[in-house]
C-alpha positions in Angstrom: 31.0 4.7 1.7 28.7 7.6 2.1 28.9 8.4 -1.9 27.7 5.0 -2.4 24.6 5.4 -0.2 23.8 8.6 -1.5 24.0 7.5 -5.3 21.7 4.7 -4.1 19.2 6.9 -2.5 19.2 9.2 -5.5 18.8 6.3 -7.8 15.9 4.9 -5.6 14.2 8.4 -5.7 14.7 8.7 -9.5 12.9 5.1 -9.9 10.1 6.0 -7.8 9.5 9.6 -9.8 9.8 7.7 -12.9 7.1 5.3 -11.7 5.0 8.0 -10.6 5.7 10.1 -13.8 4.5 7.4 -16.2 2.7 4.5 -14.6 0.7 6.0 -12.1 -0.1 8.5 -14.6 -1.8 5.8 -16.9 -3.8 4.5 -13.9 -5.2 8.0 -13.2 -5.9 8.7 -16.8 -7.6 5.0 -17.0 -9.6 5.3 -13.7 -9.9 8.9 -13.5 -10.2 8.7 -9.7 -10.2 11.8 -7.6 -7.3 13.5 -6.4 -8.3 12.9 -2.6 -9.3 9.4 -3.3 -7.4 6.6 -1.5 -6.1 5.7 -4.9 -4.6 9.0 -5.8 -3.1 9.3 -2.0 -1.7 6.0 -2.5 1.0 7.0 -5.0 3.8 4.3 -5.1 1.8 2.2 -2.7 -1.0 1.6 -5.3 1.4 -1.2 -6.3 4.2 -1.4 -3.6 4.3 -1.9 0.1 6.6 1.2 0.6 6.3 4.7 -0.3 9.9 4.4 -1.9 8.8 1.6 -4.3 10.5 -1.7 -3.8 8.5 -5.2 -2.9 5.2 -5.3 -4.5 1.9 -5.9 -2.6 -0.8 -8.2 -4.3 -2.1 -5.9 -6.8 1.8 -4.9 -7.9 2.5 -8.6 -8.1 -0.6 -9.3 -10.5 0.0 -6.0 -12.7 3.7 -7.4 -12.9 2.4 -10.6 -14.4 0.2 -8.8 -16.8 3.1 -6.8 -17.8 4.9 -10.0 -19.1 8.2 -8.2 -18.9 7.1 -5.0 -20.3 8.2 -1.4 -19.0 5.1 0.1 -20.7 1.8 0.1 -18.8 -1.2 0.5 -21.2 -4.8 0.6 -20.2 -5.3 -2.6 -21.8 -2.8 -4.1 -19.3 -4.6 -2.7 -16.5 -7.7 -3.7 -17.7 -6.6 -7.4 -18.1 -6.6 -7.7 -14.1 -9.6 -5.5 -13.4 -11.8 -8.8 -12.6 -9.2 -10.2 -10.4 -9.4 -9.6 -6.6 -5.6 -9.4 -5.7 -6.1 -8.8 -2.2 -9.1 -11.2 -1.4 -11.3 -8.2 -0.1 -14.4 -8.9 -2.0 -13.9 -6.4 -4.5 -12.4 -6.6 -7.8 -9.5 -4.4 -8.8 -11.6 -2.7 -11.3 -14.3 -1.8 -8.5 -11.9 -0.7 -6.4 -10.0 1.8 -8.8 -13.3 2.8 -10.2 -14.5 3.9 -6.7 -11.1 5.4 -5.9 -9.7 2.6 -3.4 -6.3 1.2 -3.6 -6.6 -2.3 -5.0 -3.2 -3.3 -3.2 -5.0 -3.4 0.2 -7.9 -4.9 2.0 
């Protein structure tokens, strides 16, 4: 049982690392937010409710729809939801990201 739990934990970390290594880099390269910004500090929580990934926040849900089942995030996919306000905060996702804010929180 401990082996199964350990394996699951390692796989969970690997998935998070994979997302950080690819998807987060695409977001950072596309919006060029500063390393000390809320968006950069959010890491997995840019799209997820938890640091470990898992359940998506409102921005992550919109991004999932825009991905249409693809595992490859592109600047075009990101920009396709720039004009949405995923959280109902009054700022669009694109405005938040361009100013270094996390689009997944109000």
